[in-house]
C-alpha positions, 0 to 999 in steps of 0.5 A, a space after each residue: 500499499 502506498 505510504 502518504 506523505 505527511 505534509 503534500 505540496 500546495 499552492 497559496 495565492 496572495 495576489 499576483 504572487 504563488 507561492 508553493 508550500 511544502 517542499 520546507 517549512 516556512 517561518 511566520 515572523 511575528 511583529 506585535 505592536 500591541 502593548 499588551 500582548 502575552 510575551 512582553 520581550 515581543 512588544 516593538 514600539 513602532 521606530 522599532 519595526 523596521 530594525 525587527 524585520 530585518 533581524 527577522 528576514 537576516 535569522 530565517 523569515 520568509 513572511 511577516 506578520 504585523 499586528 497591532 492588537 492583542 487577541 491574548 484572553 482578556 485583552 481589551 479590545 481595540 477600535 479599527 481606527 486605533 488598531 489601523 492608528 498603530 498599525 499602517 504607518 510601521 505598515 507602508 516603512 515595511 513595505 518601502 523596505 521589503 517590497 518582495 516579502 510577503 507581509 501579512 496582517 493580524 487582524 480581526 477587523 474588515 476595515 483594517 483588513 481594507 486599509 491595509 490591503 491599500 497600504 501594500 499588504 500581502 496577507 491578512 491573519 484573520 483571527 477571529 474566523 471572517 467573525 466580521 462579515 465586512 473581511 468577507 467581502 474585502 478578502 473577497 474583491 482584494 484577492 490576498 491570501 488569507 489566513 483562516 483560524 480558528 476561533 472556539 467561543 470568542 476573545 472575552 469568553 474562550 478562556 472559559 469554556 467547558 471541555 471538548 469531548 474532541 479536540 479536533 472533531 470541534 476544528 475540523 467540523 469549524 474549518 468545514 464550515 469556514 471554508 464553507 463561507 469563504 466559498 459562498 462568499 466567492 473567495 478562491 479556495 486557492 488563497 486560504 490557509 487554513 490555521 486550528 487556533 492553538 490555545 483559542 477557545 481550546 483549554 491548556 490539555 487540549 492542544 495536545 490532541 491538535 499536535 498529535 493529530 495535525 494531519 487530520 486537515 490535510 483532508 481539507 486540501 489547503 496548506 496549514 499553519 501552525 501558532 503555538 509559540 510560546 503559548 500557554 499550553 506549553 507552560 503547562 506540560 512544563 509545568 506538569 509533565 504529562 505521562 505517556 498512558 495520561 496526557 494532560 487534562 483539560 483544567 477547571 474552566 476558569 482556574 489559572 494554574 501556575 505555569 512558567 512565563 512566556 519568557 520560559 518557554 522557548 524550549 518547549 515552543 521548539 517541540 511543539 513547532 518540531 511536532 506540527 512540522 512532522 504532522 504536516 505544517 507548512 507555516 509556523 508562526 513564531 517569535 524565535 525565528 532563528 530557534 525556530 528555523 534551526 528546529 525547522 530543518 532538522 524537521 524538514 530533512 525528517 520529512 525529507 527521508 519520506 521519498 513519497 510526495 503528493 501533487 500541489 494543490 
């Protein structure tokens, strides 16, 4: 019986730009303009964004992902005009400095997406999963690249939800609904990358099945992105290592276990990045580009040892 490649080749269309994904892992560097990001070391003043981008690209980043609104649990919502005031000047500087680098904007607001695309963004990274109807119309009309992330609940409640019976099934059903909504709005499938949304409406232990069965979502025929960098579920595993027979279980909803802080989660993040790649992630979104680059190179070498290659699609 022929083997199936753990990472099928896929095509991602970004306007007129065509990216082939799957031969190696692409690194999406996080550039945070948020003064309240969950990882304090990632917070950038606006005048430092070009320097940070240069460092990320020198370290091996393939794409830059710029965000101006924190989506950590219980973060204060940022109105689109304030988000744009933070975001657009930095985006315009990046576009002028790096005309050939794919630029992604992390936003849930259709108004901000529209302004960002006009300022030169290639990709909209929608962490709300098309919750804003303006986002649907904007993405359909622009023909931009689009990352669709699975979000359970909403940003105000996602950290207080009851446990899931099957987190992978929950994400699978969510992806099916997202793709149907995008298709109905006229968004071409080749513009879409899927992201299961680690930590977004999944209790701490519920993220590990998503990593273990990440390859389940190749059935949708779209590239897959993993954003695991320094997230709380990694701290959860570091604080209470699971036994092989008993993987981490979700905590009581609303509980706040003592976890190692984000700046102590680098090595755990690299383990999660490696696991995601070995289970088929085409892209990884990371804070620590140089470290993730080395982890990805080793994981890619392991994948390359499998000689079976599936056709692009």
